[in-house]
C-alpha angles and dihedrals in degrees: 000000000000126000093267091055091042095053092044103116088210094058125075113210113244125227088252096054088049090050089051091054090049089050091051093055090049094049090043092051091048088054090052091054088066093057113095119221134282103050136164130204116223119197133186147119123316088203101082133091134223091265094063118106088225090061090056091049089051094048091049095050090049090051091048090056094043092054086053092056097252131140116241118215123194139159087267096236135111130286116034092000093056089047094053094044090048092049091050091055093047089051095052098255134123113271115209131186125195102188136187130216107240131167093238146013098015129095133142113273122228098247101081133120095180125020141172129179121214130202094202127057097212094054089049092050090054090052091051093055103039097067100032127107094185144352130238113193124197126186111304147138137247095319092053092044089050094051092044098052091041086059093046094048093051091050092045093053096044095247092120132037115272105262131150127269109206121196110206119203097037095199090063093055098040093100094049093049091049090051091051091046097048121033094012101047092022092062092040099253089134133016129245094254091056090068090053086068088072125073127183132199142149097216117084092205090056092046090053090045093053091055095040095048089049091050091048090052093051091046089055 
């Protein structure tokens, strides 16, 4: 049973489908045990090519983490994910892909040292957060925004360890941040400290340094 069938209000999940979800969590966690700490999750659009400046940014940030001895975790697909995984390998770090089976646009890239492909988005999202000591987010669409706000919500509510979320390519995120500062913060829907969870930069090296420095402080 896939996500669409499981979420169909007219379909009751079978014992077999529930067991498959349980198995997916077990297998996903077994993969996570192979990822050395520290690790960073990098998110961004699958819909860009190698000639896009965002691809170069993602490759550079992956390489920066790789040189620092960090594992780089992505969704394992093309675009930003491929670039970050490629950079991680070039920098000497472990390159990890947590993929998802989709009917279009997504397939595992060729720059992965460790990979697992999920059937269910929610199992995959848990496995993104569990090993990660920070998130770096590049321009993307609905999936990227979903992953970003999932992480921010878990941190805000204390369900995940406090770690930085860095938005790379600040111009892309200006409108979103203005919206968060004005109607959202301005009407009390979030608190001022919530905005401090988000960092922005245009420099891949700075993005990596924000995450690495925060980890070093936590590690003591």
